[in-house]
A tleap script that builds the chain and sets N, CA, C and O, in Angstrom:
source leaprc.protein.ff14SB
mol = sequence {
  NMET ALA LYS GLU ASP PHE LYS ALA PHE VAL
  LYS SER HIE PRO HIE LEU ILE SER TYR VAL
  LYS LYS GLY GLU MET THR TRP GLN GLY PHE
  TYR GLU ILE TYR ASP LEU TYR GLY ASP ASP
  THR LYS ALA TRP ASP PRO TYR LEU LYS ASP
  ASP LYS LYS ASP VAL LYS PRO ASN ASN ILE
  ASP ILE MET GLY TYR LEU LYS ASN ILE ASP
  LEU ASP ALA VAL GLN GLU SER ILE ASN SER
  ILE GLN ARG VAL LEU GLY VAL VAL SER ASP
  LEU THR ILE GLY SER ALA ALA SER ASN ASN
  ASN GLU SER TYR GLU ALA ARG PRO ILE TYR
  GLN HIE LEU ASP CASP
}
set mol.1.N position { 164.850 101.497 76.949 }
set mol.1.CA position { 164.046 102.518 77.246 }
set mol.1.C position { 163.361 102.933 76.068 }
set mol.1.O position { 163.982 102.889 75.006 }
set mol.2.N position { 162.184 103.328 76.085 }
set mol.2.CA position { 161.145 103.543 74.755 }
set mol.2.C position { 161.358 105.007 74.552 }
set mol.2.O position { 161.775 105.802 75.395 }
set mol.3.N position { 161.002 105.262 73.277 }
set mol.3.CA position { 161.027 106.796 72.847 }
set mol.3.C position { 159.993 107.487 73.584 }
set mol.3.O position { 160.210 108.646 73.937 }
set mol.4.N position { 158.921 106.938 73.854 }
set mol.4.CA position { 157.701 107.530 74.438 }
set mol.4.C position { 158.124 107.951 75.935 }
set mol.4.O position { 157.805 109.036 76.422 }
set mol.5.N position { 158.785 107.095 76.526 }
set mol.5.CA position { 159.254 107.449 77.977 }
set mol.5.C position { 160.226 108.600 77.858 }
set mol.5.O position { 160.201 109.410 78.785 }
set mol.6.N position { 161.047 108.797 76.909 }
set mol.6.CA position { 161.869 109.888 76.857 }
set mol.6.C position { 161.284 111.110 76.523 }
set mol.6.O position { 161.749 112.152 76.986 }
set mol.7.N position { 160.293 111.111 75.754 }
set mol.7.CA position { 159.338 112.244 75.331 }
set mol.7.C position { 158.651 112.700 76.572 }
set mol.7.O position { 158.559 113.903 76.814 }
set mol.8.N position { 158.147 111.759 77.398 }
set mol.8.CA position { 157.366 112.017 78.610 }
set mol.8.C position { 158.312 112.594 79.664 }
set mol.8.O position { 157.869 113.330 80.546 }
set mol.9.N position { 159.583 112.280 79.590 }
set mol.9.CA position { 160.760 112.717 80.392 }
set mol.9.C position { 161.099 114.068 80.081 }
set mol.9.O position { 161.277 114.887 80.984 }
set mol.10.N position { 161.208 114.385 78.794 }
set mol.10.CA position { 161.296 115.954 78.251 }
set mol.10.C position { 160.243 116.662 78.745 }
set mol.10.O position { 160.460 117.723 79.331 }
set mol.11.N position { 159.006 116.199 78.586 }
set mol.11.CA position { 157.806 117.105 78.782 }
set mol.11.C position { 157.756 117.505 80.294 }
set mol.11.O position { 157.246 118.575 80.628 }
set mol.12.N position { 158.274 116.662 81.176 }
set mol.12.CA position { 158.287 116.903 82.568 }
set mol.12.C position { 159.343 117.792 83.059 }
set mol.12.O position { 159.295 118.329 84.166 }
set mol.13.N position { 160.495 117.969 82.046 }
set mol.13.CA position { 161.545 118.742 82.306 }
set mol.13.C position { 161.786 119.721 81.064 }
set mol.13.O position { 162.730 119.527 80.300 }
set mol.14.N position { 160.894 120.777 80.898 }
set mol.14.CA position { 160.853 121.470 79.703 }
set mol.14.C position { 162.269 122.285 79.712 }
set mol.14.O position { 162.569 122.839 78.654 }
set mol.15.N position { 163.064 122.392 80.694 }
set mol.15.CA position { 164.272 123.230 80.699 }
set mol.15.C position { 165.333 122.782 79.852 }
set mol.15.O position { 166.258 123.524 79.523 }
set mol.16.N position { 165.211 121.412 79.434 }
set mol.16.CA position { 166.131 120.689 78.473 }
set mol.16.C position { 165.997 121.265 77.135 }
set mol.16.O position { 166.988 121.127 76.419 }
set mol.17.N position { 164.978 121.888 76.632 }
set mol.17.CA position { 164.706 122.453 75.537 }
set mol.17.C position { 165.690 123.660 75.351 }
set mol.17.O position { 166.187 123.854 74.241 }
set mol.18.N position { 165.954 124.396 76.309 }
set mol.18.CA position { 166.772 125.634 76.238 }
set mol.18.C position { 168.085 125.132 75.876 }
set mol.18.O position { 168.711 125.686 74.972 }
set mol.19.N position { 168.550 124.151 76.490 }
set mol.19.CA position { 169.914 123.545 76.030 }
set mol.19.C position { 170.175 123.306 74.515 }
set mol.19.O position { 171.206 123.631 73.925 }
set mol.20.N position { 169.037 122.658 73.945 }
set mol.20.CA position { 169.076 122.348 72.662 }
set mol.20.C position { 168.974 123.616 71.675 }
set mol.20.O position { 169.558 123.673 70.593 }
set mol.21.N position { 168.146 124.629 72.208 }
set mol.21.CA position { 168.012 125.750 71.351 }
set mol.21.C position { 169.410 126.558 71.443 }
set mol.21.O position { 169.776 127.198 70.457 }
set mol.22.N position { 170.120 126.537 72.509 }
set mol.22.CA position { 171.320 127.393 72.632 }
set mol.22.C position { 172.432 126.748 72.041 }
set mol.22.O position { 173.456 127.412 71.881 }
set mol.23.N position { 172.392 125.348 71.628 }
set mol.23.CA position { 173.377 124.662 71.050 }
set mol.23.C position { 174.260 123.892 72.027 }
set mol.23.O position { 175.219 123.232 71.627 }
set mol.24.N position { 173.959 123.975 73.169 }
set mol.24.CA position { 174.953 123.247 74.276 }
set mol.24.C position { 174.769 121.823 74.304 }
set mol.24.O position { 175.595 121.103 74.865 }
set mol.25.N position { 173.599 121.297 73.658 }
set mol.25.CA position { 173.291 119.781 73.702 }
set mol.25.C position { 172.457 119.598 72.556 }
set mol.25.O position { 171.856 120.465 71.922 }
set mol.26.N position { 172.497 118.264 72.354 }
set mol.26.CA position { 171.540 117.849 71.148 }
set mol.26.C position { 170.366 116.901 71.774 }
set mol.26.O position { 170.400 116.455 72.921 }
set mol.27.N position { 169.414 116.691 70.910 }
set mol.27.CA position { 168.354 115.668 71.499 }
set mol.27.C position { 168.965 114.288 71.473 }
set mol.27.O position { 168.579 113.424 72.261 }
set mol.28.N position { 169.899 114.070 70.594 }
set mol.28.CA position { 170.660 112.632 70.397 }
set mol.28.C position { 171.500 112.506 71.840 }
set mol.28.O position { 171.640 111.449 72.454 }
set mol.29.N position { 171.908 113.506 72.158 }
set mol.29.CA position { 172.970 113.420 73.255 }
set mol.29.C position { 172.000 113.209 74.617 }
set mol.29.O position { 172.361 112.450 75.516 }
set mol.30.N position { 170.814 113.910 74.674 }
set mol.30.CA position { 169.965 113.711 75.883 }
set mol.30.C position { 169.381 112.397 75.694 }
set mol.30.O position { 169.198 111.740 76.719 }
set mol.31.N position { 169.062 111.902 74.609 }
set mol.31.CA position { 168.586 110.436 74.439 }
set mol.31.C position { 169.405 109.431 74.853 }
set mol.31.O position { 168.961 108.453 75.455 }
set mol.32.N position { 170.649 109.585 74.569 }
set mol.32.CA position { 171.757 108.605 75.016 }
set mol.32.C position { 171.898 108.538 76.492 }
set mol.32.O position { 171.965 107.453 77.070 }
set mol.33.N position { 171.951 109.879 77.223 }
set mol.33.CA position { 171.952 109.881 78.574 }
set mol.33.C position { 170.724 109.138 79.105 }
set mol.33.O position { 170.868 108.384 80.068 }
set mol.34.N position { 169.569 109.298 78.557 }
set mol.34.CA position { 168.347 108.711 79.200 }
set mol.34.C position { 168.318 107.292 78.949 }
set mol.34.O position { 167.853 106.497 79.766 }
set mol.35.N position { 168.836 106.934 77.767 }
set mol.35.CA position { 168.943 105.456 77.479 }
set mol.35.C position { 169.958 104.619 78.337 }
set mol.35.O position { 169.796 103.447 78.678 }
set mol.36.N position { 170.983 105.388 78.613 }
set mol.36.CA position { 172.094 104.662 79.533 }
set mol.36.C position { 171.719 104.627 80.915 }
set mol.36.O position { 171.794 103.573 81.547 }
set mol.37.N position { 171.297 105.759 81.468 }
set mol.37.CA position { 171.078 106.167 82.910 }
set mol.37.C position { 169.565 106.149 83.453 }
set mol.37.O position { 169.256 105.868 84.611 }
set mol.38.N position { 168.700 106.486 82.455 }
set mol.38.CA position { 167.384 106.613 82.840 }
set mol.38.C position { 167.030 107.938 83.367 }
set mol.38.O position { 167.765 108.892 83.109 }
set mol.39.N position { 165.910 108.095 84.124 }
set mol.39.CA position { 165.716 109.499 84.559 }
set mol.39.C position { 165.964 109.763 86.165 }
set mol.39.O position { 165.639 110.814 86.717 }
set mol.40.N position { 166.505 108.802 86.741 }
set mol.40.CA position { 166.715 108.891 88.136 }
set mol.40.C position { 168.222 108.859 88.420 }
set mol.40.O position { 168.610 107.954 89.159 }
set mol.41.N position { 169.099 109.700 87.948 }
set mol.41.CA position { 170.503 109.683 88.108 }
set mol.41.C position { 171.065 111.082 88.431 }
set mol.41.O position { 170.353 112.086 88.455 }
set mol.42.N position { 172.270 111.082 88.657 }
set mol.42.CA position { 173.163 112.188 88.961 }
set mol.42.C position { 173.663 112.693 87.498 }
set mol.42.O position { 174.349 113.713 87.435 }
set mol.43.N position { 173.330 112.002 86.368 }
set mol.43.CA position { 173.921 112.323 85.137 }
set mol.43.C position { 172.984 113.526 84.633 }
set mol.43.O position { 173.394 114.331 83.796 }
set mol.44.N position { 171.879 113.588 85.117 }
set mol.44.CA position { 170.865 114.751 84.810 }
set mol.44.C position { 171.123 115.948 85.645 }
set mol.44.O position { 170.649 117.018 85.263 }
set mol.45.N position { 171.753 115.904 86.637 }
set mol.45.CA position { 172.070 117.078 87.590 }
set mol.45.C position { 172.513 118.392 86.873 }
set mol.45.O position { 171.950 119.440 87.188 }
set mol.46.N position { 173.510 118.389 85.910 }
set mol.46.CA position { 173.909 119.575 85.251 }
set mol.46.C position { 172.954 120.037 84.504 }
set mol.46.O position { 173.043 121.248 84.305 }
set mol.47.N position { 171.929 119.430 83.937 }
set mol.47.CA position { 171.053 119.908 83.089 }
set mol.47.C position { 169.706 120.241 83.883 }
set mol.47.O position { 169.060 121.220 83.508 }
set mol.48.N position { 169.312 119.587 84.808 }
set mol.48.CA position { 168.186 119.840 85.695 }
set mol.48.C position { 168.136 120.617 86.893 }
set mol.48.O position { 167.114 120.825 87.548 }
set mol.49.N position { 169.485 121.111 87.197 }
set mol.49.CA position { 169.462 121.861 88.419 }
set mol.49.C position { 168.688 123.163 88.324 }
set mol.49.O position { 168.061 123.595 89.290 }
set mol.50.N position { 168.735 123.793 87.140 }
set mol.50.CA position { 167.935 125.112 86.943 }
set mol.50.C position { 166.537 124.827 86.750 }
set mol.50.O position { 165.756 125.778 86.776 }
set mol.51.N position { 166.097 123.641 86.556 }
set mol.51.CA position { 164.671 123.328 86.100 }
set mol.51.C position { 163.632 123.954 87.096 }
set mol.51.O position { 162.560 124.400 86.685 }
set mol.52.N position { 163.937 123.966 88.229 }
set mol.52.CA position { 163.068 124.452 89.268 }
set mol.52.C position { 162.969 125.845 89.292 }
set mol.52.O position { 161.888 126.362 89.574 }
set mol.53.N position { 164.020 126.570 89.015 }
set mol.53.CA position { 164.167 127.960 88.916 }
set mol.53.C position { 163.261 128.461 87.705 }
set mol.53.O position { 162.486 129.398 87.896 }
set mol.54.N position { 163.341 127.925 86.622 }
set mol.54.CA position { 162.744 128.441 85.376 }
set mol.54.C position { 161.412 128.133 85.164 }
set mol.54.O position { 160.880 128.498 84.116 }
set mol.55.N position { 160.686 127.410 86.143 }
set mol.55.CA position { 159.298 127.072 86.089 }
set mol.55.C position { 158.474 128.394 86.185 }
set mol.55.O position { 158.592 129.134 87.162 }
set mol.56.N position { 157.659 128.665 85.171 }
set mol.56.CA position { 156.767 129.822 85.143 }
set mol.56.C position { 155.391 129.468 85.282 }
set mol.56.O position { 154.977 128.458 84.712 }
set mol.57.N position { 154.657 130.156 85.952 }
set mol.57.CA position { 153.138 129.759 86.070 }
set mol.57.C position { 152.640 129.960 84.784 }
set mol.57.O position { 153.049 130.895 84.096 }
set mol.58.N position { 151.752 129.129 84.373 }
set mol.58.CA position { 150.972 129.349 83.086 }
set mol.58.C position { 149.826 130.220 83.190 }
set mol.58.O position { 149.404 130.762 82.168 }
set mol.59.N position { 149.181 130.452 84.492 }
set mol.59.CA position { 148.201 131.267 84.512 }
set mol.59.C position { 148.646 132.861 84.931 }
set mol.59.O position { 149.451 133.066 85.839 }
set mol.60.N position { 148.070 133.862 84.215 }
set mol.60.CA position { 148.481 135.173 84.364 }
set mol.60.C position { 147.323 135.816 85.248 }
set mol.60.O position { 146.116 135.684 85.047 }
set mol.61.N position { 147.913 136.513 86.231 }
set mol.61.CA position { 147.167 137.182 87.177 }
set mol.61.C position { 146.701 138.596 86.602 }
set mol.61.O position { 147.336 139.615 86.872 }
set mol.62.N position { 145.621 138.608 85.837 }
set mol.62.CA position { 145.091 139.684 85.124 }
set mol.62.C position { 144.643 140.881 86.113 }
set mol.62.O position { 144.914 142.071 85.954 }
set mol.63.N position { 143.939 140.338 87.113 }
set mol.63.CA position { 143.389 141.056 88.205 }
set mol.63.C position { 144.552 141.754 89.021 }
set mol.63.O position { 144.304 142.893 89.414 }
set mol.64.N position { 145.641 141.279 89.289 }
set mol.64.CA position { 146.780 141.904 89.853 }
set mol.64.C position { 147.189 142.973 88.991 }
set mol.64.O position { 147.389 144.088 89.471 }
set mol.65.N position { 147.353 142.716 87.601 }
set mol.65.CA position { 147.929 143.959 86.863 }
set mol.65.C position { 147.165 144.982 86.806 }
set mol.65.O position { 147.609 146.123 86.932 }
set mol.66.N position { 145.658 144.662 86.570 }
set mol.66.CA position { 144.759 145.751 86.515 }
set mol.66.C position { 144.733 146.723 87.917 }
set mol.66.O position { 144.569 147.942 87.875 }
set mol.67.N position { 144.944 145.875 89.257 }
set mol.67.CA position { 144.861 146.771 90.324 }
set mol.67.C position { 146.098 147.687 90.452 }
set mol.67.O position { 145.985 148.667 91.188 }
set mol.68.N position { 147.223 147.481 89.838 }
set mol.68.CA position { 148.451 148.103 89.849 }
set mol.68.C position { 148.379 149.229 88.910 }
set mol.68.O position { 149.351 149.983 88.884 }
set mol.69.N position { 147.391 149.464 88.140 }
set mol.69.CA position { 147.454 150.402 86.955 }
set mol.69.C position { 146.808 151.950 87.654 }
set mol.69.O position { 145.756 152.104 88.274 }
set mol.70.N position { 147.710 152.831 87.343 }
set mol.70.CA position { 147.173 154.245 87.907 }
set mol.70.C position { 146.230 154.856 86.685 }
set mol.70.O position { 146.611 155.285 85.596 }
set mol.71.N position { 145.093 154.777 87.123 }
set mol.71.CA position { 143.993 155.351 85.969 }
set mol.71.C position { 144.168 156.763 85.856 }
set mol.71.O position { 143.881 157.228 84.753 }
set mol.72.N position { 144.568 157.555 86.731 }
set mol.72.CA position { 144.758 159.055 86.684 }
set mol.72.C position { 146.013 159.218 85.722 }
set mol.72.O position { 146.070 160.176 84.951 }
set mol.73.N position { 146.943 158.331 85.781 }
set mol.73.CA position { 148.083 158.606 84.730 }
set mol.73.C position { 147.754 158.236 83.399 }
set mol.73.O position { 148.294 158.817 82.458 }
set mol.74.N position { 146.911 157.316 83.220 }
set mol.74.CA position { 146.439 156.749 81.892 }
set mol.74.C position { 145.538 157.934 81.341 }
set mol.74.O position { 145.670 158.248 80.158 }
set mol.75.N position { 144.743 158.521 82.046 }
set mol.75.CA position { 143.782 159.572 81.683 }
set mol.75.C position { 144.520 160.832 81.326 }
set mol.75.O position { 144.069 161.553 80.437 }
set mol.76.N position { 145.691 161.159 82.001 }
set mol.76.CA position { 146.603 162.223 81.634 }
set mol.76.C position { 147.220 161.964 80.320 }
set mol.76.O position { 147.400 162.859 79.494 }
set mol.77.N position { 147.570 160.629 80.120 }
set mol.77.CA position { 148.261 160.384 78.865 }
set mol.77.C position { 147.274 160.458 77.588 }
set mol.77.O position { 147.676 160.950 76.533 }
set mol.78.N position { 146.106 160.003 77.713 }
set mol.78.CA position { 145.113 160.097 76.809 }
set mol.78.C position { 144.719 161.428 76.607 }
set mol.78.O position { 144.348 161.722 75.470 }
set mol.79.N position { 144.724 162.302 77.487 }
set mol.79.CA position { 144.358 163.718 77.177 }
set mol.79.C position { 145.549 164.590 76.578 }
set mol.79.O position { 145.320 165.554 75.847 }
set mol.80.N position { 146.805 164.202 76.923 }
set mol.80.CA position { 147.972 164.715 76.120 }
set mol.80.C position { 148.011 164.080 74.691 }
set mol.80.O position { 148.477 164.802 73.809 }
set mol.81.N position { 147.655 163.028 74.397 }
set mol.81.CA position { 147.709 162.561 72.936 }
set mol.81.C position { 146.555 163.328 72.260 }
set mol.81.O position { 146.722 163.833 71.150 }
set mol.82.N position { 145.334 163.423 72.950 }
set mol.82.CA position { 144.362 164.055 72.170 }
set mol.82.C position { 144.608 165.551 71.889 }
set mol.82.O position { 144.135 166.105 70.897 }
set mol.83.N position { 145.306 166.127 72.731 }
set mol.83.CA position { 145.841 167.521 72.595 }
set mol.83.C position { 146.881 167.576 71.370 }
set mol.83.O position { 146.826 168.502 70.560 }
set mol.84.N position { 147.733 166.654 71.278 }
set mol.84.CA position { 148.725 166.628 70.161 }
set mol.84.C position { 147.995 166.449 68.916 }
set mol.84.O position { 148.131 167.250 67.991 }
set mol.85.N position { 147.135 165.318 68.837 }
set mol.85.CA position { 146.354 165.109 67.734 }
set mol.85.C position { 145.532 166.373 67.150 }
set mol.85.O position { 145.457 166.621 65.946 }
set mol.86.N position { 144.923 167.143 68.183 }
set mol.86.CA position { 144.205 168.271 67.849 }
set mol.86.C position { 145.144 169.364 67.157 }
set mol.86.O position { 144.852 169.957 66.118 }
set mol.87.N position { 146.180 169.517 67.810 }
set mol.87.CA position { 147.278 170.507 67.346 }
set mol.87.C position { 147.664 170.121 65.921 }
set mol.87.O position { 147.635 170.953 65.014 }
set mol.88.N position { 148.050 168.771 65.720 }
set mol.88.CA position { 148.439 168.306 64.233 }
set mol.88.C position { 147.259 168.604 63.212 }
set mol.88.O position { 147.433 169.181 62.139 }
set mol.89.N position { 146.129 168.175 63.643 }
set mol.89.CA position { 144.826 168.267 62.642 }
set mol.89.C position { 144.741 169.883 62.497 }
set mol.89.O position { 144.608 170.246 61.328 }
set mol.90.N position { 144.789 170.840 63.389 }
set mol.90.CA position { 144.752 171.987 63.200 }
set mol.90.C position { 145.806 172.642 61.966 }
set mol.90.O position { 145.585 173.511 61.122 }
set mol.91.N position { 146.851 171.949 62.212 }
set mol.91.CA position { 148.205 172.542 61.420 }
set mol.91.C position { 147.799 171.903 59.961 }
set mol.91.O position { 147.859 172.645 58.981 }
set mol.92.N position { 147.400 170.575 59.808 }
set mol.92.CA position { 147.158 170.151 58.534 }
set mol.92.C position { 145.937 170.860 57.772 }
set mol.92.O position { 146.010 171.339 56.640 }
set mol.93.N position { 144.999 170.843 58.451 }
set mol.93.CA position { 143.873 171.680 58.068 }
set mol.93.C position { 144.168 173.023 57.602 }
set mol.93.O position { 143.815 173.416 56.491 }
set mol.94.N position { 144.886 173.817 58.534 }
set mol.94.CA position { 145.271 175.388 58.011 }
set mol.94.C position { 146.157 175.172 57.025 }
set mol.94.O position { 146.048 175.977 56.101 }
set mol.95.N position { 147.113 174.250 56.888 }
set mol.95.CA position { 147.974 174.393 55.707 }
set mol.95.C position { 147.323 173.874 54.409 }
set mol.95.O position { 147.784 174.227 53.324 }
set mol.96.N position { 146.222 173.011 54.494 }
set mol.96.CA position { 145.524 172.764 53.318 }
set mol.96.C position { 144.582 173.960 52.891 }
set mol.96.O position { 144.363 174.188 51.701 }
set mol.97.N position { 144.088 174.640 53.813 }
set mol.97.CA position { 143.276 175.781 53.500 }
set mol.97.C position { 144.021 176.915 52.954 }
set mol.97.O position { 143.460 177.654 52.145 }
set mol.98.N position { 145.296 177.139 53.334 }
set mol.98.CA position { 146.027 178.114 52.840 }
set mol.98.C position { 146.669 177.632 51.357 }
set mol.98.O position { 146.932 178.453 50.479 }
set mol.99.N position { 146.844 176.441 51.231 }
set mol.99.CA position { 147.353 175.989 49.739 }
set mol.99.C position { 146.040 176.052 48.884 }
set mol.99.O position { 146.228 176.088 47.668 }
set mol.100.N position { 144.732 176.070 49.323 }
set mol.100.CA position { 143.720 176.155 48.361 }
set mol.100.C position { 143.455 177.675 48.031 }
set mol.100.O position { 142.940 177.999 46.961 }
set mol.101.N position { 143.788 178.503 48.891 }
set mol.101.CA position { 143.796 180.084 48.445 }
set mol.101.C position { 144.643 180.441 47.418 }
set mol.101.O position { 144.339 181.374 46.675 }
set mol.102.N position { 145.747 179.772 47.268 }
set mol.102.CA position { 146.919 180.229 46.247 }
set mol.102.C position { 146.305 179.224 45.127 }
set mol.102.O position { 146.125 178.013 45.252 }
set mol.103.N position { 146.036 180.029 44.018 }
set mol.103.CA position { 145.784 179.241 42.805 }
set mol.103.C position { 147.030 179.122 42.028 }
set mol.103.O position { 147.753 180.107 41.882 }
set mol.104.N position { 147.317 178.006 41.535 }
set mol.104.CA position { 148.282 177.543 40.650 }
set mol.104.C position { 147.837 177.248 39.436 }
set mol.104.O position { 146.898 176.452 39.456 }
set mol.105.N position { 148.213 177.645 38.265 }
set mol.105.CA position { 147.809 177.277 37.009 }
set mol.105.C position { 149.016 176.745 36.279 }
set mol.105.O position { 150.001 177.470 36.147 }
set mol.106.N position { 148.995 175.583 35.822 }
set mol.106.CA position { 150.111 175.112 35.064 }
set mol.106.C position { 150.323 175.689 33.714 }
set mol.106.O position { 149.293 175.948 33.092 }
set mol.107.N position { 151.378 175.923 33.180 }
set mol.107.CA position { 151.531 176.412 31.930 }
set mol.107.C position { 151.391 175.292 30.850 }
set mol.107.O position { 151.761 174.167 31.186 }
set mol.108.N position { 150.937 175.459 29.693 }
set mol.108.CA position { 150.824 174.564 28.769 }
set mol.108.C position { 152.261 173.881 28.394 }
set mol.108.O position { 153.308 174.521 28.301 }
set mol.109.N position { 152.141 172.547 28.205 }
set mol.109.CA position { 153.608 171.884 27.784 }
set mol.109.C position { 154.317 172.467 26.459 }
set mol.109.O position { 155.540 172.490 26.322 }
set mol.110.N position { 153.386 172.940 25.491 }
set mol.110.CA position { 153.971 173.346 24.333 }
set mol.110.C position { 154.654 174.717 24.415 }
set mol.110.O position { 155.398 175.115 23.519 }
set mol.111.N position { 154.379 175.420 25.509 }
set mol.111.CA position { 154.799 176.819 25.427 }
set mol.111.C position { 156.115 176.929 26.106 }
set mol.111.O position { 156.291 176.256 27.122 }
set mol.112.N position { 156.972 177.629 25.704 }
set mol.112.CA position { 158.406 178.005 26.127 }
set mol.112.C position { 158.296 179.035 27.201 }
set mol.112.O position { 157.280 179.697 27.410 }
set mol.113.N position { 159.435 179.124 27.880 }
set mol.113.CA position { 159.667 179.922 28.902 }
set mol.113.C position { 159.640 181.493 28.429 }
set mol.113.O position { 159.019 182.333 29.080 }
set mol.114.N position { 160.466 181.856 27.076 }
set mol.114.CA position { 160.600 183.034 26.559 }
set mol.114.C position { 159.384 183.448 25.905 }
set mol.114.O position { 159.474 184.555 25.375 }
set mol.115.N position { 158.275 182.870 25.795 }
set mol.115.CA position { 157.155 183.359 24.952 }
set mol.115.C position { 156.546 184.292 25.683 }
set mol.115.O position { 155.564 184.883 25.235 }
savepdb mol mol.pdb
quit
């Protein structure tokens, strides 16, 4: 069996990658099984039984997600965030203004406390 055939077999069964990532099997082990038994055998049953369960569609249904969004709840959240930001900005502007009213004059470095 050629290496290209094995690569095509792995591409058709991407679930095998998870066994290698988890450390449950090595690529060498998979290649030896493929070299000895080929791709049509019961030797692959323990590894390919979950292959059909884990297949995920590549296309994402964006319109389905958008239909399920509650726009009123999103608007409420945005309004709440704007109110919080308004309060925080008022507090920071107010504290900055109060700090500007108090004048602090640093004493010269060469002057001692008891002078």
